[in-house]
N, C-alpha and C positions, 0 to 999 in steps of 0.2 A: 267801880261797878262793872260787872260783866253783864252782857246781854243774853247770856245763856240761861235757859230755864231748866230747872230740875224736872225730871219726869219720873213718874212711878211706873212700875211694870203694868202694861196694859192700858196706859193712858197716852193720849196725844199731848205733845208739848203745847203750852199755853199760847205761844207765838206773840208774846207781849214784848214791847220795847221799853227800855228804861226811860223814865221821864227826864231825868237830869243826866246829861252825858258826862264823860270823864273829866273834861277840862272846863266844864261850865261852872260858874260861880255858885256858891251855896245859896239856898233859897232864904229869903227874908220875910216871906208871907206864904200862905197856902195858895198854890197855883189854881187859878180859876179854870184853866183848860185841862186840868188833870182828870183823866178818865180811867177808873180802875179796870174797865173792860179792855182798854188798849195798852195801859202802862203797867209795868211791874210796881209792886207796892213801894211807897216812899218809906224811908227809914229816918230815924232821928239824925243820922249822920248827913242827910241831905240838907239840913238846915244849919244856919249860922249858930254857933255855940250858945249865945244868949237867947236865941229864939227857938230852941228845941221844944219848948213848951207847946208850940203850935202843933207839932206832931202828936204829942200826948193829949192835947185838948181834942184833936180830931179823933183819935182812937177812943177816948172816953165818950164822945158824942155817939160814935158808931156802936159802942157796946151798950150805951143807954138805950139806943133805938132797938137793938136786938133784944135787950132785956124786956122792954115794954111789949114787944111782939111776942116773946115767950110767955109773959104773964097773961097777955090777952088770949093766947091759944090754950094755956092751962085753965083759965077761967071758962073758956068755951067748952073744954073737955069735961069740966066738972058739971057744967050746966046741962049739956047734951051728951048723953052716954055713948050713943053709937056713932060710928063714922058717917053713916048715911045722914043722920040728923044734922051733924055738924056741917056736912057738905051742903045740905039744903039751906041751912041758916046763912052760911057764907055766900051762897048764890043769891039769896034774897037781899043780903046786905049790899052786894055788888050791883044788883039791879036797881035797888033803891037809890044808891049813890049816882048811878047813871041817869035815873029818872030826875033826880034833883038837879043834876048838871044840865040836863036838857031843859028843865023848867027855867033855870036861870038864864040860859042862852036865849030862850024865847022871850023872856021878860025884857032883856037888853036889846 
């Protein structure tokens, strides 16, 4: 694994470090301290051969999360036609969630 990052014209390099170093043993579980903001993406080659399904399970979960978010946004676009209406609805939803969180903290 190299620590160099590819750059596109007009973009700054990501400045991410590899999670697993060259001589480190292969992973046997998904690392709890892995941070996608700090580390380059893991690949299936970072895991022990029999446990490469961990990589694919993680990828599948991420794509499911993205799909659910895309479906939610598509439904929102169908329900509220203009961008301004959608922005207002999302703002109300955020404020409602914060209000509910505040309510729970006051009860506790």
